[in-house]
Wavefront OBJ file of the C-alpha trace (Angstrom):
o trace
v 0.175 0.012 -0.150
v 2.703 2.188 0.864
v 4.883 1.623 -2.132
v 1.675 2.326 -4.381
v 0.450 6.004 -2.674
v 4.962 6.603 -3.235
v 4.262 5.564 -7.052
v 1.243 7.780 -7.509
v 2.857 10.984 -5.713
v 5.749 10.851 -7.795
v 3.648 10.163 -10.971
v 1.737 13.348 -9.885
v 4.637 15.233 -9.248
v 6.152 14.617 -12.810
v 3.141 15.284 -14.195
v 3.006 18.799 -12.574
v 6.517 19.549 -13.326
v 6.133 18.639 -17.329
v 3.107 20.782 -17.504
v 4.178 23.791 -15.216
v 5.596 27.393 -16.914
v 8.539 27.128 -14.821
v 9.772 25.046 -17.962
v 9.231 27.520 -20.351
v 12.916 28.914 -21.530
v 11.116 32.581 -23.023
v 11.765 35.643 -20.814
v 9.164 36.449 -18.620
v 8.517 40.432 -18.603
v 6.538 42.457 -15.829
v 2.800 42.554 -17.401
v 1.893 46.230 -17.960
v 5.107 47.896 -19.448
v 6.716 48.524 -22.662
v 10.145 48.495 -23.415
v 12.185 50.091 -26.144
v 14.923 48.285 -26.362
v 18.429 49.165 -26.717
v 18.873 47.110 -29.719
v 15.975 49.335 -31.025
v 12.869 47.036 -30.866
v 9.836 47.704 -29.344
v 8.519 45.218 -26.705
v 5.016 45.470 -25.381
v 2.895 46.809 -27.542
v 2.209 47.169 -31.755
v 1.365 50.894 -30.698
v 4.562 52.543 -31.357
v 5.619 52.836 -34.779
v 9.385 52.675 -35.370
v 11.165 54.428 -38.091
v 15.261 54.486 -37.518
v 15.692 56.744 -34.417
v 12.115 57.938 -34.668
v 9.064 56.247 -32.227
v 5.472 57.247 -32.933
v 2.471 56.448 -31.224
v -0.108 55.379 -33.810
v -2.858 55.334 -30.705
v -3.187 55.780 -27.160
v -1.516 53.397 -24.597
v -2.474 52.005 -21.474
v 0.942 51.172 -19.859
v 4.273 52.576 -19.062
v 7.134 52.991 -21.041
v 10.542 52.157 -20.109
v 13.335 53.625 -22.713
v 16.599 51.510 -22.784
v 17.957 53.312 -25.711
v 19.580 56.896 -26.231
v 19.572 59.227 -28.745
v 15.938 58.612 -30.057
v 12.960 60.802 -30.204
v 9.394 59.472 -28.804
v 6.735 61.194 -30.149
v 2.954 60.796 -28.965
v 1.759 62.469 -32.205
v -1.202 63.965 -29.859
v -2.000 60.478 -28.368
v -2.364 59.337 -24.698
v -0.130 57.831 -22.397
v -2.483 56.466 -19.289
v -1.785 54.564 -16.125
v -3.731 53.345 -12.977
v -2.254 55.368 -10.317
v 1.272 53.729 -9.925
v 4.467 53.435 -11.646
v 6.411 55.835 -14.385
v 4.554 57.150 -17.595
v 8.116 57.258 -19.405
v 11.081 56.195 -17.605
v 14.372 57.589 -18.842
v 16.520 56.550 -16.306
v 20.138 56.401 -17.226
v 19.923 57.659 -20.954
v 20.897 60.684 -22.923
v 19.744 63.005 -26.002
v 16.194 61.255 -25.770
v 13.140 64.114 -26.762
v 9.558 63.043 -25.624
v 7.060 65.074 -27.388
v 3.724 65.755 -28.229
v 1.718 63.608 -25.810
v -0.397 63.859 -22.829
v 0.817 61.545 -19.698
v -2.190 61.101 -17.109
v -2.741 58.761 -14.221
v 0.575 57.446 -13.114
v 2.730 58.308 -9.838
v 5.372 60.242 -12.071
v 4.524 61.273 -15.645
v 7.965 61.586 -16.439
v 11.421 60.195 -14.569
v 14.820 60.884 -15.136
v 17.595 59.437 -13.261
v 20.715 59.699 -13.834
v 19.736 61.080 -17.239
v 21.304 64.324 -19.404
v 20.616 66.439 -22.890
v 17.038 65.157 -22.988
v 14.409 67.519 -24.281
v 10.664 67.010 -22.866
v 8.540 69.147 -25.165
v 5.184 70.059 -26.157
v 3.832 67.800 -23.817
v 0.556 67.885 -21.490
v 1.105 66.233 -18.028
v -1.906 65.690 -15.838
v -3.544 64.044 -13.133
v -0.632 62.137 -12.063
v -0.209 60.953 -8.493
v 3.162 62.258 -7.743
v 5.105 64.826 -10.110
v 4.189 65.583 -13.528
v 8.105 65.315 -14.164
v 10.872 64.641 -12.169
v 14.532 64.809 -12.168
v 16.977 63.456 -10.010
v 20.185 62.185 -9.342
v 22.208 64.294 -11.293
v 19.606 64.719 -14.611
v 21.591 67.594 -15.785
v 21.536 69.285 -19.241
v 17.895 68.427 -19.765
v 14.934 71.125 -21.359
v 12.121 71.129 -20.039
v 10.220 73.482 -22.644
v 6.487 74.558 -23.904
v 4.266 72.134 -21.565
v 1.645 72.153 -20.351
v 1.660 70.666 -16.598
v -1.258 70.819 -14.653
v -3.131 69.301 -11.461
v -0.694 66.967 -10.357
v -1.244 65.216 -6.768
v 2.116 66.811 -5.754
v 4.626 68.905 -7.692
v 4.486 69.816 -11.500
v 8.702 69.979 -11.924
v 10.919 68.171 -9.011
v 14.604 68.362 -9.312
v 16.779 66.419 -6.973
v 20.611 66.984 -7.114
v 20.061 67.982 -10.527
v 22.061 71.029 -11.792
v 22.380 72.989 -15.621
v 18.572 72.541 -16.642
v 16.508 74.906 -18.773
v 12.733 75.071 -17.674
v 11.025 77.311 -20.034
v 7.943 78.517 -21.645
v 5.739 76.022 -19.709
v 1.929 76.591 -18.667
v 2.600 75.113 -14.455
v -0.737 75.407 -12.489
v -3.184 73.994 -10.190
v -0.729 71.470 -8.963
v -1.588 70.017 -5.509
v 1.809 71.599 -3.759
v 4.267 73.362 -5.825
v 4.903 74.603 -9.240
v 8.349 73.920 -9.824
v 10.405 72.465 -6.670
v 14.067 72.397 -6.388
v 16.171 70.648 -3.849
v 19.338 69.263 -2.584
v 22.425 71.282 -4.701
v 20.381 71.250 -7.593
v 22.384 74.270 -9.113
v 22.767 76.851 -12.325
v 19.384 75.848 -13.624
v 17.549 78.383 -16.118
v 13.956 79.143 -14.647
v 12.569 81.381 -17.371
v 9.076 82.419 -19.598
v 7.179 80.204 -17.575
v 3.355 80.930 -16.162
v 3.312 79.135 -12.676
v -0.006 80.037 -11.319
v -2.837 78.803 -8.784
v -0.413 76.411 -7.359
v -1.791 74.936 -3.910
v 1.348 76.022 -1.754
v 4.394 77.740 -3.724
v 5.084 78.755 -7.124
v 9.059 78.516 -6.911
v 10.906 77.070 -4.605
v 14.661 76.842 -4.191
v 15.639 75.006 -1.462
v 18.476 73.188 0.582
v 21.646 74.536 -1.404
v 20.114 74.764 -4.459
v 22.722 77.641 -5.878
v 23.002 79.861 -8.458
v 19.955 79.652 -10.337
v 18.538 81.950 -12.683
v 14.503 82.966 -12.573
v 13.573 85.525 -14.952
v 10.524 86.897 -17.180
v 8.056 84.434 -15.562
v 4.782 85.124 -14.570
v 3.659 83.678 -10.651
v 0.716 84.429 -9.973
v -1.888 83.405 -7.729
v -0.175 80.800 -5.562
v -2.073 79.923 -2.609
v 1.117 80.312 -0.584
v 4.763 81.779 -1.325
v 5.434 82.890 -4.994
v 8.688 82.425 -4.473
v 10.674 80.671 -1.519
v 14.539 80.577 -1.272
v 15.562 78.329 2.020
v 19.427 77.701 2.323
v 20.358 78.592 -0.761
v 22.163 81.492 -2.090
v 23.901 83.077 -5.340
v 20.426 83.037 -6.976
v 19.183 85.444 -9.333
v 15.557 86.884 -9.258
v 14.995 90.038 -12.045
v 11.999 90.470 -14.322
v 9.311 88.190 -13.170
v 5.915 89.560 -12.489
v 4.540 88.523 -8.947
v 0.818 88.969 -8.810
v -1.700 88.581 -6.021
v -0.099 85.129 -4.060
v -0.913 85.027 -0.735
v 2.996 85.891 -0.114
v 4.705 87.178 -2.357
v 8.497 85.674 -1.312
v 10.050 83.779 1.536
v 13.480 83.941 2.170
v 16.019 83.796 4.411
v 18.866 83.763 1.820
v 22.328 86.341 2.586
v 23.193 86.294 -0.775
v 20.472 86.407 -3.515
v 19.893 89.174 -6.407
v 16.770 90.841 -6.568
v 17.112 93.149 -9.738
v 19.704 93.708 -12.554
v 20.323 96.971 -11.824
v 19.218 100.361 -13.759
v 17.893 100.910 -15.885
v 16.886 96.830 -16.639
v 15.341 96.812 -13.237
v 13.733 94.164 -11.124
v 10.577 92.066 -10.819
v 6.913 93.676 -10.765
v 5.308 92.879 -7.303
v 1.797 93.668 -7.689
v 1.439 94.902 -3.849
v 4.356 97.464 -4.290
v 2.861 100.763 -3.027
v 5.511 103.193 -4.274
v 5.595 106.031 -6.766
v 7.365 106.576 -10.019
v 8.227 110.569 -10.346
v 11.632 110.254 -10.316
v 14.263 108.508 -12.991
v 17.869 107.719 -12.958
v 19.837 105.149 -11.476
v 19.493 106.817 -7.734
v 15.914 107.999 -8.610
v 16.759 111.547 -8.452
v 15.672 112.719 -11.461
v 12.558 114.354 -12.448
v 10.732 112.071 -14.647
v 9.373 109.024 -14.603
v 11.135 105.784 -15.741
v 9.114 102.368 -15.440
v 11.061 101.895 -12.193
v 9.518 102.448 -8.436
v 11.542 105.447 -6.967
v 11.986 103.381 -3.588
v 13.251 99.228 -3.064
v 10.347 96.763 -2.759
v 11.851 95.635 1.327
v 11.549 91.390 1.365
v 13.363 91.279 4.586
v 15.999 93.417 6.751
v 18.410 91.361 4.412
v 16.950 91.160 0.986
v 15.411 93.980 -1.368
v 14.272 94.760 -4.878
v 16.289 98.085 -5.517
v 14.783 98.550 -8.617
v 10.838 97.420 -8.702
v 9.192 97.377 -12.175
v 5.987 99.721 -11.726
v 2.706 98.960 -14.515
v 3.641 100.551 -16.917
v 7.069 98.474 -17.686
v 5.163 95.403 -16.858
v 2.532 95.969 -19.495
v -0.132 97.686 -18.048
v -0.720 101.561 -18.215
v -1.468 103.886 -15.065
v -0.948 107.539 -14.399
v 2.113 108.329 -12.064
v 1.147 111.335 -9.406
v 3.481 113.599 -11.499
v 1.377 112.976 -14.533
v -1.898 113.821 -12.848
v -0.611 117.198 -10.861
v 0.603 118.160 -14.564
v -2.803 117.270 -16.080
v -4.460 119.139 -13.197
v -2.242 122.226 -13.614
v -3.020 122.224 -17.288
v -6.523 122.264 -17.259
v -6.745 125.095 -14.027
v -4.548 127.086 -16.471
v -6.788 126.549 -19.492
v -10.016 127.459 -17.272
v -8.627 130.742 -16.123
v -7.383 131.949 -19.747
v -10.812 131.374 -21.036
v -12.410 133.112 -18.150
v -10.198 136.100 -18.574
v -10.846 136.525 -22.153
v -14.517 136.187 -21.642
v -14.085 139.096 -18.997
v -12.148 141.215 -21.092
v -14.591 141.019 -24.307
v -16.512 144.192 -24.600
v -20.041 144.398 -24.276
v -22.932 145.043 -27.440
v -23.784 148.566 -27.330
v -27.449 148.817 -25.776
v -30.171 150.211 -28.284
v -31.487 153.715 -27.652
v -34.734 154.052 -25.886
v -37.834 154.157 -27.561
v -39.104 157.871 -28.285
v -41.952 159.227 -26.013
v -45.502 159.090 -26.893
v -46.486 162.325 -28.890
v -48.800 164.502 -26.258
v -52.390 164.143 -26.826
l 1 2 3 4 5 6 7 8 9 10 11 12 13 14 15 16 17 18 19 20 21 22 23 24 25 26 27 28 29 30 31 32 33 34 35 36 37 38 39 40 41 42 43 44 45 46 47 48 49 50 51 52 53 54 55 56 57 58 59 60 61 62 63 64 65 66 67 68 69 70 71 72 73 74 75 76 77 78 79 80 81 82 83 84 85 86 87 88 89 90 91 92 93 94 95 96 97 98 99 100 101 102 103 104 105 106 107 108 109 110 111 112 113 114 115 116 117 118 119 120 121 122 123 124 125 126 127 128 129 130 131 132 133 134 135 136 137 138 139 140 141 142 143 144 145 146 147 148 149 150 151 152 153 154 155 156 157 158 159 160 161 162 163 164 165 166 167 168 169 170 171 172 173 174 175 176 177 178 179 180 181 182 183 184 185 186 187 188 189 190 191 192 193 194 195 196 197 198 199 200 201 202 203 204 205 206 207 208 209 210 211 212 213 214 215 216 217 218 219 220 221 222 223 224 225 226 227 228 229 230 231 232 233 234 235 236 237 238 239 240 241 242 243 244 245 246 247 248 249 250 251 252 253 254 255 256 257 258 259 260 261 262 263 264 265 266 267 268 269 270 271 272 273 274 275 276 277 278 279 280 281 282 283 284 285 286 287 288 289 290 291 292 293 294 295 296 297 298 299 300 301 302 303 304 305 306 307 308 309 310 311 312 313 314 315 316 317 318 319 320 321 322 323 324 325 326 327 328 329 330 331 332 333 334 335 336 337 338 339 340 341 342 343 344 345 346 347 348 349 350 351 352 353 354 355 356 357 358 359 360 361 362
């Protein structure tokens, strides 16, 4: 009886092993991930058309993409890449000279992930409703360009940089993200943040934190952010000029001792919507009569920081009458009115007609 049981057991084990996928010699790929392989092949979808160095979507895709090849273009051609709240939309870890363009990326943890990635270009994409960041650069992801994207309604930051330098963030619309618009941290240096519209983010518009030094922030519109327009903490040698800071809950927060808030005269500094100074004078010392589009007094940030040459509405695209202009108009009107009154009084009166003759005697 025991021998029969042993025989049946051995036979069962052999049958299971023969039918088991363990014996399958083909490579096993994690479900829900597409690979652009180093040899140029696409693994995991038939919706990416491969023509030389250009990989073009031919339909919407609902998986993550891992790029294992450098020096290529991934063109969404207007289609969407959608996730289920986890993973990375496009993973460029370790890649160089990759362009990702013209696609909508939504529903991942991070929309586009760069780690140790260099000289890549993220352009003309919409990154929205991702559960962490729209674009995340980490671990010396240097010399990349993030240009002309719409980055909105992500659950953390629009663009986040950790230990990444010499990147260009330009001409993006970065709005309504649940934390910050642009967030730099931990020795993220020499980045250029320019010509963006950064608005209505739930915390700060721009953050330069934890030894993020030598960054340039210029020609941005930073408006209606729910906390600070710009925050610079534990970071130095940053230059902030020619920006418009409009109606942020707090325009600026900084403990920096060595930051620059203007380009000197006559280029000027920034437009601050809560600046209440006048523009009656001009010149580098603001002591020459005549307005010049620069406030007569500095915009005080704190005891260590000030914008010496704040821009007034005329130079920021608006139009308004300065006090000098108002006084001049009033004086001219008064002179004209007085002149007319004098001329009227000097005008000779018309001769009175002679009285009628008396009636004839009766």
